[in-house]
C-alpha positions as CSV (number, residue, x, y, z in Angstrom):
1,M,0.3,-0.2,0.2
2,I,1.4,3.1,-0.9
3,T,0.2,6.1,0.5
4,T,0.2,9.2,-1.7
5,Q,1.2,13.2,-0.6
6,A,-2.6,13.9,-0.8
7,G,-3.1,11.3,1.6
8,V,-5.0,9.2,-0.8
9,E,-4.2,4.4,0.0
10,L,-2.9,3.8,-3.6
11,Q,-2.1,-0.6,-4.1
12,S,0.1,-0.2,-6.1
13,F,1.9,2.3,-8.3
14,E,3.5,1.4,-11.8
15,Y,6.1,2.8,-14.2
16,R,6.0,1.2,-18.0
17,P,8.6,2.6,-19.2
18,R,8.0,1.5,-23.3
19,S,4.9,2.5,-23.0
20,A,5.6,6.1,-21.0
21,T,2.4,5.6,-18.3
22,Y,2.2,5.3,-15.2
23,Y,-1.2,3.0,-13.6
24,T,-1.8,2.9,-9.9
25,A,-4.8,0.9,-9.3
26,F,-6.9,1.3,-5.5
27,D,-9.6,-0.1,-3.1
28,Q,-13.0,1.8,-4.2
29,E,-14.5,0.7,-1.7
30,T,-12.2,3.4,0.9
31,T,-11.4,5.5,-2.5
32,T,-13.2,7.4,-5.1
33,T,-12.3,7.5,-8.3
34,S,-11.5,11.2,-8.4
35,M,-9.6,10.8,-4.9
36,A,-7.3,8.4,-6.9
37,V,-6.9,10.2,-10.0
38,I,-5.4,13.2,-7.7
39,G,-3.3,10.5,-6.0
40,T,-1.6,9.5,-9.3
41,M,-0.9,12.5,-10.2
42,T,0.8,14.0,-6.6
43,T,2.4,10.9,-7.1
44,I,4.1,10.7,-11.3
45,L,4.6,15.5,-10.2
46,D,6.3,14.9,-6.8
47,C,4.1,17.6,-5.4
48,D,1.1,18.9,-3.1
49,P,-2.2,18.4,-4.0
50,T,-2.5,22.0,-3.8
51,E,0.2,22.6,-6.2
52,L,-2.5,20.4,-9.5
53,D,-5.3,22.6,-10.9
54,P,-8.5,21.9,-10.3
55,L,-9.3,18.4,-11.7
56,Y,-13.0,20.0,-11.8
57,D,-11.2,22.2,-14.0
58,A,-10.4,19.1,-16.4
59,I,-14.1,17.4,-15.8
60,D,-16.8,16.9,-13.7
61,V,-16.1,14.9,-10.5
62,D,-19.2,13.7,-9.3
63,A,-20.3,12.3,-12.5
64,L,-16.9,10.3,-12.5
65,N,-17.4,9.6,-9.4
66,D,-20.5,8.0,-10.8
67,C,-19.8,7.0,-13.8
68,L,-17.2,4.6,-12.2
69,Q,-18.8,3.5,-8.6
70,V,-18.1,-0.4,-8.3
71,R,-19.4,-2.4,-10.0
72,D,-20.8,-5.9,-9.4
73,A,-19.1,-8.6,-10.8
74,T,-21.0,-9.4,-13.9
75,S,-20.9,-5.8,-15.7
76,D,-17.6,-5.1,-17.8
77,P,-15.5,-2.4,-16.9
78,V,-16.4,1.5,-17.8
79,S,-13.6,3.6,-18.4
80,V,-13.2,7.3,-18.5
81,S,-10.3,9.4,-21.0
82,F,-9.2,13.0,-20.2
83,S,-6.5,15.5,-19.9
84,F,-4.9,16.6,-16.7
85,E,-2.0,18.1,-15.8
86,T,-0.3,17.8,-19.5
87,Y,-1.5,13.6,-18.8
88,G,-4.0,12.0,-20.6
89,I,-5.5,9.9,-17.6
90,M,-8.4,6.7,-18.3
91,A,-9.1,5.5,-15.1
92,S,-11.8,2.4,-15.3
93,S,-14.6,0.9,-12.6
94,A,-12.3,-1.6,-12.1
95,G,-10.4,0.5,-10.2
96,T,-7.0,1.4,-12.1
97,V,-5.4,4.8,-13.3
98,A,-3.4,4.9,-16.5
99,A,-1.5,8.6,-16.5
100,T,1.0,9.1,-19.7
101,P,2.6,12.5,-20.6
102,L,0.7,13.7,-23.7
103,P,2.5,15.7,-26.3
104,A,2.7,19.3,-26.0
105,T,1.7,19.8,-29.1
106,D,-1.4,18.3,-27.5
107,Y,-1.3,21.1,-24.8
108,L,0.5,23.7,-25.2
109,T,-0.7,26.9,-27.7
110,V,1.6,29.1,-29.0
111,S,1.0,32.8,-29.6
112,T,2.5,35.0,-32.1
């Protein structure tokens, strides 16, 4: 069990260099998906949660939590993808979060 700077307990945290993706797993009985995303990002960026942009600026947090809440064992997993803090996030109802850095062109704008 890993406790993040956000105070979120993650069951696992893994980096896969081939895909440049971070994977975390969390207990859906004790942690909401939105808090797992925050915990994942504070661990990746090694920062305090107050240093992150508000998650609600990237996605409707209540809808994220509602869509990905614990489902019965017969349901297929549901996933939601969105951008947050220069990362592509994929959160799943299976209790996982994947975060992959976005290419700079996906989040930087150039003014002339």
